[in-house]
C-alpha positions in Angstrom: 66.9 65.5 -73.5 64.0 63.9 -71.5 64.3 61.3 -68.8 61.8 58.5 -68.0 61.6 55.8 -65.3 63.4 52.6 -66.1 61.8 49.3 -65.3 64.8 47.0 -65.5 66.4 47.8 -62.1 68.5 45.0 -60.8 67.1 45.1 -57.2 64.1 46.4 -55.4 66.3 49.1 -53.8 67.6 50.5 -57.1 66.2 53.5 -59.1 66.8 53.6 -62.8 66.1 56.4 -65.3 66.5 56.2 -69.1 66.9 59.2 -71.4 65.5 59.7 -74.9 69.0 59.3 -76.2 69.1 55.9 -74.4 71.5 57.0 -71.6 70.8 55.5 -68.2 71.1 56.8 -64.7 71.1 54.4 -61.7 70.9 55.2 -58.1 69.5 53.7 -54.9 66.4 54.5 -52.9 66.8 56.2 -49.5 67.9 53.9 -46.7 65.0 52.6 -44.7 62.6 52.4 -47.7 60.4 49.2 -47.4 61.4 46.6 -50.0 59.0 43.8 -49.2 55.2 43.4 -48.9 55.5 40.3 -46.8 58.1 41.2 -44.2 59.5 44.3 -42.5 62.6 44.4 -44.9 64.2 47.7 -45.6 66.7 49.0 -48.1 70.2 49.7 -46.8 72.9 50.9 -49.1 71.0 49.6 -52.2 70.3 46.2 -50.8 67.1 44.7 -49.4 68.0 43.7 -45.8 66.0 41.8 -43.2 64.6 43.8 -40.3 62.5 42.4 -37.5 59.1 43.7 -36.6 60.8 45.7 -33.8 62.5 47.7 -36.7 66.0 46.3 -35.7 68.4 45.1 -38.3 68.7 41.3 -38.4 66.4 41.0 -35.4 64.9 37.6 -34.9 61.5 39.0 -34.0 58.8 38.6 -36.6 55.1 39.3 -36.8 53.0 36.2 -35.9 49.8 35.3 -37.8 47.8 37.6 -35.6 50.0 40.7 -36.2 51.7 40.6 -32.8 55.5 41.4 -32.9 57.4 38.4 -31.5 54.1 36.6 -30.7 53.3 32.9 -30.9 50.0 33.2 -32.9 48.0 32.1 -29.8 45.9 35.3 -29.7 44.5 35.0 -33.2 40.7 35.1 -33.8 39.8 33.4 -37.0 36.6 34.4 -38.9 35.3 31.9 -41.4 32.2 30.8 -43.3 30.7 29.1 -46.3 28.6 31.1 -48.7 26.1 29.1 -50.8 24.7 30.6 -54.0 21.5 28.7 -54.8 19.8 28.4 -58.2 17.4 31.2 -57.5 20.0 33.7 -56.3 21.0 36.7 -58.3 24.0 36.6 -60.5 26.1 38.8 -58.2 26.3 37.4 -54.7 28.1 39.2 -51.9 30.1 36.6 -50.0 31.8 38.7 -47.3 33.0 42.1 -46.4 36.6 41.9 -45.3 37.4 44.6 -42.7 40.5 46.8 -42.7 43.2 45.1 -40.6 42.2 41.5 -41.7 45.2 39.3 -42.7 45.8 35.8 -43.9 42.8 35.9 -46.2 41.7 32.7 -47.9 38.8 32.5 -50.4 38.1 29.4 -52.4 35.3 28.4 -54.8 33.7 25.1 -53.8 34.0 23.6 -57.3 35.5 24.6 -60.7 32.7 26.3 -62.6 33.6 28.1 -65.8 30.5 30.3 -65.6 31.4 31.8 -62.1 34.3 33.9 -60.9 35.4 35.9 -57.9 35.1 39.7 -57.9 36.7 41.9 -55.3 36.0 45.6 -54.9 36.8 48.2 -52.3 33.8 49.6 -50.3 34.2 52.8 -52.4 33.1 50.7 -55.4 36.5 50.7 -57.1 37.4 47.2 -58.6 40.3 45.5 -56.9 40.2 42.1 -58.7 38.1 40.8 -61.5 38.2 37.0 -61.7 36.9 37.1 -65.3 39.7 39.4 -66.4 42.3 37.3 -64.5 41.1 34.1 -66.1 41.3 35.7 -69.5 45.1 36.3 -68.9 45.5 32.5 -69.2 47.9 32.2 -66.3 47.5 29.7 -63.5 48.9 32.0 -60.8 49.1 35.7 -60.5 50.5 38.0 -57.8 48.6 41.2 -57.3 49.0 44.0 -54.7 45.8 45.2 -53.2 45.0 47.3 -50.1 48.6 47.3 -48.9 49.3 43.6 -49.1 50.2 40.9 -51.6 47.5 38.5 -52.9 48.0 35.3 -54.9 45.2 34.5 -57.3 45.1 30.9 -58.6 42.8 29.6 -61.3 43.9 26.6 -63.4 41.6 24.9 -65.9 39.1 22.6 -64.2 40.2 23.8 -60.8 38.4 26.2 -58.3 39.6 29.8 -58.0 41.6 30.5 -54.9 42.6 33.9 -53.5 45.0 34.2 -50.6 46.8 37.1 -49.0 50.1 37.5 -47.2 50.4 38.1 -43.4 50.3 41.9 -43.9 46.9 43.4 -43.0 44.7 45.0 -45.7 44.5 48.8 -45.2 40.9 49.2 -46.3 37.6 47.4 -46.3 37.0 45.0 -49.2 33.9 43.2 -50.5 34.2 39.8 -52.1 31.5 38.7 -54.6 30.7 35.7 -56.7 29.6 36.6 -60.2 27.7 33.8 -61.9 26.9 33.9 -65.6 24.5 31.0 -65.2 22.3 29.9 -62.3 24.4 26.9 -61.2 24.6 26.3 -57.4 28.0 27.3 -56.1 29.6 27.5 -52.7 32.6 29.7 -51.6 34.5 29.2 -48.4 36.3 32.0 -46.8 38.4 32.8 -43.7 40.7 35.5 -42.3 42.3 36.6 -39.1 
């Protein structure tokens, strides 16, 4: 009899295995296992429990926007810009290199253009997010996990693409590009902490 991972676990802290004879085995992950990309939550006795950034159970200390435990977001340094792709520009335009450690990432097309889409890759060249593929999925909003944090990708018909990240920092450098299938002027605004 062979066993395979099950994907219908009731909670993020549960493990499930299914055998070739359709038997199931359920267990829980080890206490202290992270169970959230957004917060410092940890599994305790099979349940996802709130922990503060000080790693104390039910602590009221949280990471501020700048990544300071118990901070008030007053020390944040925001980086922002507007990238304009002109008629004469190449079809692939590098917008920004986002460094490891950046958080609260926000990238938005200036206008809804069906012939342009966002493309995110790691510095190594590996594709992280392909806006054309995401648009082909025909969903207005998708959650994706990249570089150690949760990103939300939004692209509804006749609306600009928007990519945002959670407060957790990215754990590797990323490059954001605008891929244009036609030479139509386009602008992309970006910001991160």
